[in-house]
BALOBA-1460 file (C-alpha; in Angstrom, 3 decimals):
// residues 227
<rec num="1" residu="m" x="0.180" y="-0.101" z="0.469"/>
<rec num="2" residu="i" x="1.862" y="3.429" z="-1.357"/>
<rec num="3" residu="i" x="1.059" y="6.584" z="0.667"/>
<rec num="4" residu="y" x="2.069" y="9.872" z="0.117"/>
<rec num="5" residu="g" x="2.421" y="13.593" z="0.740"/>
<rec num="6" residu="k" x="4.255" y="15.667" z="3.879"/>
<rec num="7" residu="q" x="1.707" y="15.961" z="6.355"/>
<rec num="8" residu="l" x="0.252" y="12.408" z="6.267"/>
<rec num="9" residu="f" x="3.668" y="10.132" z="6.145"/>
<rec num="10" residu="l" x="4.585" y="12.401" z="9.243"/>
<rec num="11" residu="y" x="1.661" y="11.688" z="10.340"/>
<rec num="12" residu="i" x="2.278" y="7.634" z="10.089"/>
<rec num="13" residu="l" x="6.180" y="8.660" z="11.101"/>
<rec num="14" residu="k" x="4.304" y="10.222" z="14.303"/>
<rec num="15" residu="n" x="2.642" y="7.267" z="15.162"/>
<rec num="16" residu="y" x="2.737" y="4.308" z="13.011"/>
<rec num="17" residu="p" x="6.216" y="4.087" z="12.110"/>
<rec num="18" residu="e" x="6.087" y="-0.161" z="12.776"/>
<rec num="19" residu="k" x="3.315" y="0.563" z="9.657"/>
<rec num="20" residu="l" x="6.477" y="1.841" z="6.891"/>
<rec num="21" residu="i" x="8.191" y="-0.719" z="5.267"/>
<rec num="22" residu="k" x="9.862" y="1.266" z="2.241"/>
<rec num="23" residu="v" x="10.457" y="5.482" z="1.986"/>
<rec num="24" residu="r" x="11.299" y="7.099" z="-1.196"/>
<rec num="25" residu="l" x="12.369" y="10.679" z="-0.811"/>
<rec num="26" residu="s" x="12.184" y="12.955" z="-4.364"/>
<rec num="27" residu="k" x="14.089" y="15.695" z="-2.001"/>
<rec num="28" residu="k" x="16.666" y="15.984" z="0.966"/>
<rec num="29" residu="c" x="14.792" y="16.481" z="4.317"/>
<rec num="30" residu="d" x="16.273" y="18.005" z="6.929"/>
<rec num="31" residu="q" x="19.452" y="15.629" z="9.297"/>
<rec num="32" residu="s" x="16.785" y="15.319" z="12.328"/>
<rec num="33" residu="l" x="13.671" y="14.109" z="10.460"/>
<rec num="34" residu="f" x="16.195" y="11.977" z="8.172"/>
<rec num="35" residu="y" x="17.430" y="10.136" z="11.645"/>
<rec num="36" residu="q" x="13.551" y="10.005" z="12.359"/>
<rec num="37" residu="i" x="12.931" y="8.032" z="9.293"/>
<rec num="38" residu="k" x="15.986" y="6.044" z="9.324"/>
<rec num="39" residu="k" x="15.096" y="5.075" z="13.027"/>
<rec num="40" residu="a" x="11.748" y="3.402" z="11.445"/>
<rec num="41" residu="c" x="12.490" y="2.111" z="8.748"/>
<rec num="42" residu="d" x="15.814" y="0.781" z="7.149"/>
<rec num="43" residu="d" x="15.117" y="0.665" z="3.771"/>
<rec num="44" residu="v" x="15.463" y="4.595" z="2.286"/>
<rec num="45" residu="v" x="16.094" y="5.869" z="-0.926"/>
<rec num="46" residu="l" x="16.766" y="9.148" z="-2.179"/>
<rec num="47" residu="v" x="14.784" y="9.051" z="-5.268"/>
<rec num="48" residu="d" x="14.812" y="11.612" z="-8.206"/>
<rec num="49" residu="n" x="10.637" y="13.497" z="-9.456"/>
<rec num="50" residu="k" x="10.338" y="11.385" z="-12.383"/>
<rec num="51" residu="k" x="10.284" y="7.829" z="-10.333"/>
<rec num="52" residu="a" x="8.759" y="9.425" z="-7.085"/>
<rec num="53" residu="q" x="5.955" y="10.807" z="-9.808"/>
<rec num="54" residu="a" x="5.914" y="7.239" z="-11.387"/>
<rec num="55" residu="l" x="5.488" y="5.555" z="-8.009"/>
<rec num="56" residu="c" x="2.470" y="7.963" z="-6.382"/>
<rec num="57" residu="h" x="0.943" y="7.588" z="-10.333"/>
<rec num="58" residu="g" x="1.174" y="11.482" z="-10.594"/>
<rec num="59" residu="g" x="-0.028" y="12.462" z="-7.270"/>
<rec num="60" residu="n" x="1.215" y="15.612" z="-5.348"/>
<rec num="61" residu="h" x="3.765" y="13.952" z="-3.366"/>
<rec num="62" residu="q" x="5.751" y="16.862" z="-1.787"/>
<rec num="63" residu="g" x="8.648" y="14.852" z="-1.894"/>
<rec num="64" residu="f" x="7.525" y="12.103" z="0.806"/>
<rec num="65" residu="i" x="6.422" y="8.661" z="-0.107"/>
<rec num="66" residu="a" x="6.449" y="5.595" z="1.982"/>
<rec num="67" residu="q" x="5.045" y="1.505" z="1.267"/>
<rec num="68" residu="i" x="3.530" y="0.814" z="4.632"/>
<rec num="69" residu="e" x="1.406" y="-2.460" z="6.093"/>
<rec num="70" residu="d" x="-1.718" y="-3.308" z="4.380"/>
<rec num="71" residu="i" x="-4.172" y="-2.145" z="5.792"/>
<rec num="72" residu="g" x="-7.997" y="-3.816" z="5.909"/>
<rec num="73" residu="f" x="-11.440" y="-4.074" z="6.936"/>
<rec num="74" residu="t" x="-13.252" y="-4.571" z="10.543"/>
<rec num="75" residu="q" x="-15.388" y="-7.741" z="10.800"/>
<rec num="76" residu="f" x="-18.247" y="-6.547" z="11.753"/>
<rec num="77" residu="s" x="-18.570" y="-9.119" z="14.702"/>
<rec num="78" residu="k" x="-15.882" y="-6.467" z="16.111"/>
<rec num="79" residu="i" x="-18.348" y="-3.041" z="16.332"/>
<rec num="80" residu="k" x="-21.337" y="-4.711" z="18.065"/>
<rec num="81" residu="q" x="-20.959" y="-3.531" z="21.384"/>
<rec num="82" residu="s" x="-20.407" y="-0.565" z="19.847"/>
<rec num="83" residu="s" x="-22.817" y="2.752" z="21.297"/>
<rec num="84" residu="f" x="-22.668" y="5.242" z="17.876"/>
<rec num="85" residu="l" x="-22.648" y="3.635" z="14.364"/>
<rec num="86" residu="l" x="-21.761" y="5.617" z="10.942"/>
<rec num="87" residu="i" x="-23.535" y="3.562" z="7.903"/>
<rec num="88" residu="l" x="-22.257" y="5.243" z="4.540"/>
<rec num="89" residu="h" x="-24.820" y="3.882" z="1.745"/>
<rec num="90" residu="g" x="-23.438" y="4.125" z="-1.426"/>
<rec num="91" residu="i" x="-21.263" y="6.646" z="-1.510"/>
<rec num="92" residu="t" x="-17.778" y="6.088" z="-3.586"/>
<rec num="93" residu="d" x="-16.596" y="9.980" z="-3.783"/>
<rec num="94" residu="v" x="-13.084" y="9.136" z="-1.485"/>
<rec num="95" residu="g" x="-12.640" y="13.189" z="-0.684"/>
<rec num="96" residu="n" x="-16.468" y="12.929" z="0.777"/>
<rec num="97" residu="l" x="-15.346" y="9.339" z="2.648"/>
<rec num="98" residu="g" x="-12.259" y="10.994" z="3.714"/>
<rec num="99" residu="a" x="-14.255" y="13.936" z="4.926"/>
<rec num="100" residu="i" x="-17.089" y="11.599" z="6.962"/>
<rec num="101" residu="v" x="-14.629" y="10.020" z="8.353"/>
<rec num="102" residu="r" x="-12.223" y="12.738" z="10.554"/>
<rec num="103" residu="s" x="-15.513" y="14.255" z="11.730"/>
<rec num="104" residu="a" x="-16.892" y="10.869" z="12.454"/>
<rec num="105" residu="y" x="-13.602" y="10.684" z="14.115"/>
<rec num="106" residu="s" x="-14.076" y="13.926" z="15.833"/>
<rec num="107" residu="f" x="-17.609" y="13.406" z="16.685"/>
<rec num="108" residu="g" x="-17.591" y="10.148" z="18.761"/>
<rec num="109" residu="v" x="-18.225" y="7.376" z="16.268"/>
<rec num="110" residu="d" x="-16.970" y="4.457" z="17.566"/>
<rec num="111" residu="a" x="-16.872" y="2.691" z="13.734"/>
<rec num="112" residu="i" x="-18.134" y="3.307" z="9.912"/>
<rec num="113" residu="i" x="-19.699" y="0.870" z="7.830"/>
<rec num="114" residu="i" x="-19.750" y="1.051" z="4.277"/>
<rec num="115" residu="s" x="-22.108" y="-0.554" z="2.315"/>
<rec num="116" residu="g" x="-23.976" y="-1.035" z="-0.638"/>
<rec num="117" residu="i" x="-20.502" y="-1.103" z="-2.591"/>
<rec num="118" residu="k" x="-18.629" y="-4.117" z="-3.420"/>
<rec num="119" residu="s" x="-14.840" y="-2.023" z="-2.883"/>
<rec num="120" residu="i" x="-13.366" y="1.363" z="-2.528"/>
<rec num="121" residu="n" x="-9.558" y="1.975" z="-2.970"/>
<rec num="122" residu="l" x="-7.995" y="2.649" z="0.719"/>
<rec num="123" residu="e" x="-5.472" y="4.119" z="-0.253"/>
<rec num="124" residu="a" x="-7.062" y="6.674" z="-1.194"/>
<rec num="125" residu="i" x="-9.050" y="6.895" z="2.224"/>
<rec num="126" residu="i" x="-5.455" y="7.262" z="4.127"/>
<rec num="127" residu="r" x="-4.513" y="10.789" z="1.722"/>
<rec num="128" residu="t" x="-8.078" y="11.783" z="2.025"/>
<rec num="129" residu="s" x="-8.492" y="11.506" z="5.685"/>
<rec num="130" residu="s" x="-5.312" y="12.854" z="6.592"/>
<rec num="131" residu="g" x="-4.503" y="9.105" z="8.185"/>
<rec num="132" residu="a" x="-7.767" y="9.384" z="10.642"/>
<rec num="133" residu="v" x="-8.467" y="5.884" z="8.743"/>
<rec num="134" residu="f" x="-6.240" y="4.130" z="11.097"/>
<rec num="135" residu="e" x="-7.963" y="5.903" z="14.262"/>
<rec num="136" residu="m" x="-11.474" y="4.736" z="13.014"/>
<rec num="137" residu="p" x="-13.193" y="0.971" z="11.659"/>
<rec num="138" residu="l" x="-14.258" y="0.035" z="8.476"/>
<rec num="139" residu="v" x="-16.899" y="-2.329" z="8.026"/>
<rec num="140" residu="l" x="-17.444" y="-3.219" z="4.075"/>
<rec num="141" residu="q" x="-20.933" y="-4.925" z="4.078"/>
<rec num="142" residu="t" x="-22.414" y="-4.386" z="0.772"/>
<rec num="143" residu="n" x="-25.799" y="-5.995" z="1.888"/>
<rec num="144" residu="a" x="-27.463" y="-2.780" z="3.583"/>
<rec num="145" residu="l" x="-31.025" y="-4.559" z="4.476"/>
<rec num="146" residu="d" x="-28.639" y="-7.425" z="5.941"/>
<rec num="147" residu="l" x="-27.384" y="-5.100" z="7.515"/>
<rec num="148" residu="i" x="-30.075" y="-3.815" z="8.968"/>
<rec num="149" residu="h" x="-31.179" y="-6.849" z="10.530"/>
<rec num="150" residu="e" x="-28.371" y="-7.543" z="11.752"/>
<rec num="151" residu="l" x="-28.252" y="-4.445" z="14.149"/>
<rec num="152" residu="k" x="-31.722" y="-4.428" z="15.248"/>
<rec num="153" residu="q" x="-30.840" y="-8.024" z="15.937"/>
<rec num="154" residu="v" x="-27.459" y="-6.338" z="18.567"/>
<rec num="155" residu="d" x="-30.419" y="-3.762" z="19.514"/>
<rec num="156" residu="f" x="-29.234" y="-0.483" z="17.698"/>
<rec num="157" residu="t" x="-31.963" y="1.849" z="16.842"/>
<rec num="158" residu="l" x="-31.303" y="2.770" z="13.182"/>
<rec num="159" residu="y" x="-31.940" y="6.955" z="12.172"/>
<rec num="160" residu="g" x="-31.918" y="8.050" z="8.259"/>
<rec num="161" residu="a" x="-30.627" y="11.424" z="6.842"/>
<rec num="162" residu="d" x="-33.751" y="12.750" z="4.125"/>
<rec num="163" residu="m" x="-34.826" y="15.938" z="3.696"/>
<rec num="164" residu="d" x="-38.090" y="15.246" z="4.326"/>
<rec num="165" residu="g" x="-37.437" y="13.849" z="8.249"/>
<rec num="166" residu="v" x="-37.616" y="14.945" z="11.465"/>
<rec num="167" residu="p" x="-35.715" y="18.104" z="12.365"/>
<rec num="168" residu="v" x="-32.346" y="16.364" z="14.456"/>
<rec num="169" residu="q" x="-32.890" y="18.834" z="16.898"/>
<rec num="170" residu="n" x="-36.670" y="17.518" z="18.144"/>
<rec num="171" residu="i" x="-35.358" y="14.338" z="18.352"/>
<rec num="172" residu="k" x="-33.820" y="12.465" z="21.594"/>
<rec num="173" residu="f" x="-31.799" y="9.703" z="20.288"/>
<rec num="174" residu="d" x="-31.505" y="6.235" z="22.065"/>
<rec num="175" residu="k" x="-27.785" y="5.510" z="23.746"/>
<rec num="176" residu="k" x="-27.290" y="2.149" z="21.064"/>
<rec num="177" residu="i" x="-28.067" y="4.140" z="17.504"/>
<rec num="178" residu="a" x="-26.288" y="3.812" z="14.003"/>
<rec num="179" residu="l" x="-26.888" y="6.555" z="11.433"/>
<rec num="180" residu="m" x="-27.429" y="6.211" z="7.765"/>
<rec num="181" residu="m" x="-26.463" y="8.197" z="4.693"/>
<rec num="182" residu="g" x="-26.925" y="8.091" z="1.167"/>
<rec num="183" residu="s" x="-25.062" y="9.561" z="-1.690"/>
<rec num="184" residu="e" x="-25.393" y="12.340" z="-2.439"/>
<rec num="185" residu="s" x="-27.425" y="11.967" z="-6.265"/>
<rec num="186" residu="d" x="-29.634" y="8.912" z="-4.968"/>
<rec num="187" residu="g" x="-30.262" y="8.913" z="-0.916"/>
<rec num="188" residu="i" x="-31.471" y="6.507" z="0.728"/>
<rec num="189" residu="p" x="-33.307" y="3.945" z="-1.257"/>
<rec num="190" residu="n" x="-36.981" y="3.587" z="-0.224"/>
<rec num="191" residu="k" x="-37.258" y="0.014" z="0.447"/>
<rec num="192" residu="i" x="-33.991" y="1.077" z="3.185"/>
<rec num="193" residu="k" x="-35.345" y="4.073" z="4.526"/>
<rec num="194" residu="t" x="-39.154" y="2.252" z="5.073"/>
<rec num="195" residu="k" x="-36.982" y="-0.559" z="7.393"/>
<rec num="196" residu="l" x="-35.604" y="2.250" z="9.260"/>
<rec num="197" residu="d" x="-36.732" y="2.973" z="12.755"/>
<rec num="198" residu="r" x="-36.391" y="7.651" z="12.432"/>
<rec num="199" residu="i" x="-35.730" y="9.887" z="9.868"/>
<rec num="200" residu="v" x="-34.304" y="12.314" z="10.292"/>
<rec num="201" residu="s" x="-33.351" y="15.783" z="8.630"/>
<rec num="202" residu="i" x="-31.162" y="19.200" z="9.291"/>
<rec num="203" residu="n" x="-33.182" y="22.576" z="9.051"/>
<rec num="204" residu="m" x="-32.258" y="25.083" z="6.536"/>
<rec num="205" residu="a" x="-32.174" y="28.860" z="6.222"/>
<rec num="206" residu="r" x="-32.528" y="28.450" z="3.477"/>
<rec num="207" residu="d" x="-34.245" y="26.544" z="1.043"/>
<rec num="208" residu="f" x="-31.925" y="25.148" z="-0.862"/>
<rec num="209" residu="d" x="-31.612" y="20.780" z="-2.655"/>
<rec num="210" residu="s" x="-28.907" y="19.808" z="-0.731"/>
<rec num="211" residu="l" x="-26.307" y="19.654" z="1.548"/>
<rec num="212" residu="n" x="-22.722" y="17.725" z="0.445"/>
<rec num="213" residu="v" x="-22.937" y="14.601" z="1.870"/>
<rec num="214" residu="g" x="-19.489" y="15.399" z="4.169"/>
<rec num="215" residu="v" x="-21.060" y="18.562" z="5.545"/>
<rec num="216" residu="a" x="-24.202" y="16.802" z="6.172"/>
<rec num="217" residu="t" x="-22.556" y="13.901" z="8.439"/>
<rec num="218" residu="a" x="-20.430" y="16.464" z="10.434"/>
<rec num="219" residu="i" x="-24.046" y="18.332" z="11.180"/>
<rec num="220" residu="l" x="-26.098" y="15.041" z="12.329"/>
<rec num="221" residu="c" x="-22.689" y="13.997" z="14.424"/>
<rec num="222" residu="d" x="-22.380" y="16.516" z="16.497"/>
<rec num="223" residu="r" x="-26.516" y="17.256" z="17.045"/>
<rec num="224" residu="i" x="-26.179" y="13.455" z="18.267"/>
<rec num="225" residu="f" x="-23.022" y="13.796" z="20.315"/>
<rec num="226" residu="n" x="-23.264" y="17.194" z="21.642"/>
<rec num="227" residu="g" x="-26.910" y="17.140" z="22.386"/>
């Protein structure tokens, strides 16, 4: 798994140095930083910019590229005892997913479940979440209806976000909850929405189609966490 970009690289160097397998630098860094890198990883090589660009497929590496240990998805059985889950149904944009991971971690979500899709680019989410994905368990459950059934079996109350729902400030949330967010284009499909316990919405001062899903998720997580 390849990561790149100075801030992400420094985050991993500081918090997860044991995950570094190879480091490729396209520019010299100061001696103290280079010593830290060498202490964490034996395989450190200076490469030219052409090689660096090839390694990160043209991404903005800022001189720092690394191969790290692969991260995988968490098993659903590991999160059953959580109290606050976030379900992202049919959301594929890695920019939105990364922003949501950061917000979810900040507002007390215990784990994120990705449903309605068969796979997702974890390398890209590492970058767009600025490394927050290392702190947030991700579960991949393709079938949302099966997921809902499993969550209800372990006493979760399921909430879904929709513009026609009850304003979030008027809802008293249960202690064990799962919040589902749908994609910006399709929202939560009706056949899934009917299986949820409550539908919530965000009051807006002006009439507009909708908020970006990342923004909406952050607002709802804040309201749930902070009341």
